[in-house]
N, C-alpha and C positions, 0 to 999 in steps of 0.2 A: 484289634490291638492298634495302638498308636504310640510312637516314640518321638520325643522331642529332645534336641540337644543343640548346643552352640559349638561352632568350629572356628578356630583361629588358624589360618594358614600361615606358616612361617617359611622362610627361605629353605630350611632343611627339609620340611615336609614336601615342598614343591620340587626340590632336587630329587628326593626319593621317588616321587611320582614320575618325574622326567626320566630318571634312570630306568624305571620299570617299563615305561611306555616305549622308550627308545630301544632298549635291549631285547624287547619281545617283538620288535618289528623286523622285517626282512633286511633293511639297510643296516640296522644296528647289529644284527646277528652276522651278516656277511662281513661287515667291517671287523668285527671281533675275530672271526675265523681267519680272515686275511692277515690281520696283525699277528695272530698266534702262529699261523703257518710260516710267516717270515721269521719269527723268533726260533721256531723249530728248525727251519732251514739254516739259520745262522749257527745254532748249536751243533748241528750235524755236519755242515759243509764249510762253515766259516763265511767270511764276507761281511765286513763291518756295516756295509750299506743295508743289509737285511736286518741287522740289529737295530740300527737307527730308524729305518722305515717301520719295522714292527712296533718299536717302542712309541714312535710318534702316533701311529694309527691307534694303538691301544690306549694311549693317554689323552689324545686329542678330544675324543668324544666326552669322557667324564669331565674333563676340564671345561669344555665349552658349555656343557649342561650346567655345571656349577656356576659359571659366570651368568648364563641366561636366567637361572633361577633367582639370582640376586637382582638382576636387572628387572625381571618381571615383578618381583616383590615391590620394587621402588616405583615402577611405572603403571601398576594396576591398582586403581582406587578400591576395587572390591576386596583386596587383600588387607586393606588398612584396618577394617573393622571386622568383628566376628560375623559369621554367617549363621543364621538360625535355620535348622533343618527340622522338618516334621515328616516322619515316615508313617503313612496311613495305608489302609487296605487298597486304596486307589493308586498310590504312587509316592513320589518324593516331592515335597514342597520345600523350597528354599526362599528365605526372605532376608532382606537387609535394607535398612533405611526406607521402609515403607513400600518397597517393591517386592512382589511375590511372583515366583515362577513355579509351575508344577509340571512334572514329567510323569506320565503313566508308566506303571511297571512293564506293561507289554511293549512299550517303546524303548526300553532300556536295551543297550547293545550287549553289554557283558558286565560282570562283577569279578574283581580280582583282589588279591591282598599282597601287601609287602610286609616287611617286618614292622613298619611304622604305621601303615594305613590300610583302610579298606577303600577300594576305588570302584565306583559305579560309573561305567561309561554310558553317557547319554547319546553318544555318537562314536564314530571311529576315533575322533581326536579330542572330544570334550568329555569331561568327567566331573563327578562330585567326589571330592576327597574327604574321607572321614578319618582324621588322625586318631589312632588308638589312644593316645594320651588325652585327647579331648573326650573320647567316649567313656573311658574308664570302665566301670563295672557294667555299662550298657553294651559293651562290645559283643558279648554272646547273643544278646537280644537283637542287636542290629544285624548280626550274621544270620540269625534265624529268620528275621523279617525278610531280608534279601533272598535267602534260600527258599523261603516259602512262596514268594511272589514272582520269582524268575525261574525259567526252565533250568533244570540241572545242567544242561549242556552249556549254558551261558555263565554259570557260576564256578569260578576257579578260586575259591577262598580256602586257604589253609588256616587251621585253627591257631 
């Protein structure tokens, strides 16, 4: 089986990826817990400083990720044109402007999903992002292809 599709990364898709990547990491999770605990402390004990600190901690990360996603869109030439993906029995091939890169399924780090995208990590920090709006009716087939070729422990995709 082989699947081919084009993907156009937008600032909103990149923001969605950055949110997922950050909040599922230890620093993102710890920051959220710290901010939430400060708000809980404020509502139970008072102290405006805890309200301010909690709100700043909870709002800082999403805001900076929003700004970074916009900057990255402007500064990354690869996001200006669509990426062409080909999923084969061997792995994922991505091409753009005459350049082709291939990653074998066994080298993939993990696969996850958000409400907007399927994300296949090629390393701890690099990923191929497949926006569901670009996949359209191919989405179930792409999920099946990923799930078939990657170990179940590495696939965390919700339908």
